[in-house]
ChimeraX commands (.cxc) that place a marker at each C-alpha (Angstrom):
marker #1 position 0.02,0.02,0.06 radius 0.5
marker #1 position 1.53,3.22,-1.11 radius 0.5
marker #1 position 0.88,6.73,-0.23 radius 0.5
marker #1 position -0.77,8.90,-2.96 radius 0.5
marker #1 position 0.10,12.83,-2.99 radius 0.5
marker #1 position -2.90,14.47,-4.83 radius 0.5
marker #1 position -5.40,16.93,-3.77 radius 0.5
marker #1 position -8.02,14.45,-2.54 radius 0.5
marker #1 position -8.43,13.86,1.12 radius 0.5
marker #1 position -6.14,11.58,2.65 radius 0.5
marker #1 position -6.93,7.81,2.63 radius 0.5
marker #1 position -6.40,6.33,6.14 radius 0.5
marker #1 position -5.98,2.80,7.17 radius 0.5
marker #1 position -6.79,1.67,10.79 radius 0.5
marker #1 position -5.37,-1.54,11.87 radius 0.5
marker #1 position -6.80,-2.98,14.79 radius 0.5
marker #1 position -6.45,-6.02,17.11 radius 0.5
marker #1 position -9.99,-6.96,16.43 radius 0.5
marker #1 position -12.87,-5.75,14.32 radius 0.5
marker #1 position -16.55,-6.67,14.51 radius 0.5
marker #1 position -19.32,-5.91,12.06 radius 0.5
marker #1 position -22.79,-6.98,11.34 radius 0.5
marker #1 position -21.74,-9.57,8.93 radius 0.5
marker #1 position -19.34,-11.46,11.38 radius 0.5
marker #1 position -20.44,-12.17,14.98 radius 0.5
marker #1 position -16.84,-12.94,16.14 radius 0.5
marker #1 position -14.17,-10.36,16.39 radius 0.5
marker #1 position -10.98,-10.73,14.56 radius 0.5
marker #1 position -7.96,-8.91,13.45 radius 0.5
marker #1 position -8.93,-6.29,10.93 radius 0.5
marker #1 position -8.68,-2.94,9.07 radius 0.5
marker #1 position -10.96,-0.12,8.13 radius 0.5
marker #1 position -10.15,2.17,5.29 radius 0.5
marker #1 position -11.60,5.81,5.30 radius 0.5
marker #1 position -11.59,8.82,3.29 radius 0.5
marker #1 position -13.11,12.29,4.24 radius 0.5
marker #1 position -14.94,10.44,7.11 radius 0.5
marker #1 position -16.44,7.73,5.08 radius 0.5
marker #1 position -15.71,4.09,5.19 radius 0.5
marker #1 position -14.17,2.73,1.88 radius 0.5
marker #1 position -13.55,-0.78,2.94 radius 0.5
marker #1 position -13.87,-2.80,6.35 radius 0.5
marker #1 position -12.97,-6.45,7.09 radius 0.5
marker #1 position -10.55,-9.05,8.14 radius 0.5
marker #1 position -6.74,-8.25,7.51 radius 0.5
marker #1 position -6.18,-10.61,4.69 radius 0.5
marker #1 position -9.23,-9.25,2.81 radius 0.5
marker #1 position -8.27,-5.67,3.02 radius 0.5
marker #1 position -4.68,-6.45,2.15 radius 0.5
marker #1 position -5.83,-8.33,-0.88 radius 0.5
marker #1 position -7.54,-5.29,-2.20 radius 0.5
marker #1 position -4.25,-3.36,-2.43 radius 0.5
marker #1 position -5.78,0.00,-1.33 radius 0.5
marker #1 position -3.36,2.84,-1.68 radius 0.5
marker #1 position -3.26,4.72,1.64 radius 0.5
marker #1 position -1.76,8.05,2.93 radius 0.5
marker #1 position -1.66,7.18,6.53 radius 0.5
marker #1 position -1.73,4.12,8.75 radius 0.5
marker #1 position -3.02,4.15,12.35 radius 0.5
marker #1 position -1.93,1.04,14.33 radius 0.5
marker #1 position -4.52,0.25,17.11 radius 0.5
marker #1 position -3.13,-3.03,18.77 radius 0.5
marker #1 position -5.39,-2.88,21.96 radius 0.5
marker #1 position -8.67,-1.57,20.13 radius 0.5
marker #1 position -11.88,-3.27,18.94 radius 0.5
marker #1 position -13.03,-1.40,15.96 radius 0.5
marker #1 position -16.94,-1.17,15.39 radius 0.5
marker #1 position -17.31,0.25,11.78 radius 0.5
marker #1 position -20.29,2.14,11.00 radius 0.5
marker #1 position -21.91,1.43,14.40 radius 0.5
marker #1 position -23.50,4.38,15.90 radius 0.5
marker #1 position -25.24,5.18,19.21 radius 0.5
marker #1 position -28.86,5.87,18.02 radius 0.5
marker #1 position -30.34,5.75,21.45 radius 0.5
marker #1 position -31.73,9.22,22.13 radius 0.5
marker #1 position -34.41,10.32,24.73 radius 0.5
marker #1 position -36.64,13.01,22.93 radius 0.5
marker #1 position -38.60,15.51,24.95 radius 0.5
marker #1 position -42.07,15.03,23.72 radius 0.5
marker #1 position -43.83,17.62,25.88 radius 0.5
marker #1 position -44.65,20.97,24.20 radius 0.5
marker link #1:1,2 radius 0.2
marker link #1:2,3 radius 0.2
marker link #1:3,4 radius 0.2
marker link #1:4,5 radius 0.2
marker link #1:5,6 radius 0.2
marker link #1:6,7 radius 0.2
marker link #1:7,8 radius 0.2
marker link #1:8,9 radius 0.2
marker link #1:9,10 radius 0.2
marker link #1:10,11 radius 0.2
marker link #1:11,12 radius 0.2
marker link #1:12,13 radius 0.2
marker link #1:13,14 radius 0.2
marker link #1:14,15 radius 0.2
marker link #1:15,16 radius 0.2
marker link #1:16,17 radius 0.2
marker link #1:17,18 radius 0.2
marker link #1:18,19 radius 0.2
marker link #1:19,20 radius 0.2
marker link #1:20,21 radius 0.2
marker link #1:21,22 radius 0.2
marker link #1:22,23 radius 0.2
marker link #1:23,24 radius 0.2
marker link #1:24,25 radius 0.2
marker link #1:25,26 radius 0.2
marker link #1:26,27 radius 0.2
marker link #1:27,28 radius 0.2
marker link #1:28,29 radius 0.2
marker link #1:29,30 radius 0.2
marker link #1:30,31 radius 0.2
marker link #1:31,32 radius 0.2
marker link #1:32,33 radius 0.2
marker link #1:33,34 radius 0.2
marker link #1:34,35 radius 0.2
marker link #1:35,36 radius 0.2
marker link #1:36,37 radius 0.2
marker link #1:37,38 radius 0.2
marker link #1:38,39 radius 0.2
marker link #1:39,40 radius 0.2
marker link #1:40,41 radius 0.2
marker link #1:41,42 radius 0.2
marker link #1:42,43 radius 0.2
marker link #1:43,44 radius 0.2
marker link #1:44,45 radius 0.2
marker link #1:45,46 radius 0.2
marker link #1:46,47 radius 0.2
marker link #1:47,48 radius 0.2
marker link #1:48,49 radius 0.2
marker link #1:49,50 radius 0.2
marker link #1:50,51 radius 0.2
marker link #1:51,52 radius 0.2
marker link #1:52,53 radius 0.2
marker link #1:53,54 radius 0.2
marker link #1:54,55 radius 0.2
marker link #1:55,56 radius 0.2
marker link #1:56,57 radius 0.2
marker link #1:57,58 radius 0.2
marker link #1:58,59 radius 0.2
marker link #1:59,60 radius 0.2
marker link #1:60,61 radius 0.2
marker link #1:61,62 radius 0.2
marker link #1:62,63 radius 0.2
marker link #1:63,64 radius 0.2
marker link #1:64,65 radius 0.2
marker link #1:65,66 radius 0.2
marker link #1:66,67 radius 0.2
marker link #1:67,68 radius 0.2
marker link #1:68,69 radius 0.2
marker link #1:69,70 radius 0.2
marker link #1:70,71 radius 0.2
marker link #1:71,72 radius 0.2
marker link #1:72,73 radius 0.2
marker link #1:73,74 radius 0.2
marker link #1:74,75 radius 0.2
marker link #1:75,76 radius 0.2
marker link #1:76,77 radius 0.2
marker link #1:77,78 radius 0.2
marker link #1:78,79 radius 0.2
marker link #1:79,80 radius 0.2
marker link #1:80,81 radius 0.2
view
């Protein structure tokens, strides 16, 4: 994976000790690739490595569990006028 130097926002690869998504119930070593706050790819390390995605920055997260695209949508709304 080589760094590209153009005017586009940087492509960032996050390499974590574990990744878990809706498709796989067990956590395993994985990577998430983002650009401008959007996920370009996420999955097990071998799958992402096979994509040969050019990245500008690598962030190592050896003690981290990544949950790509999971958000806390639990909100308490005040329904009184």
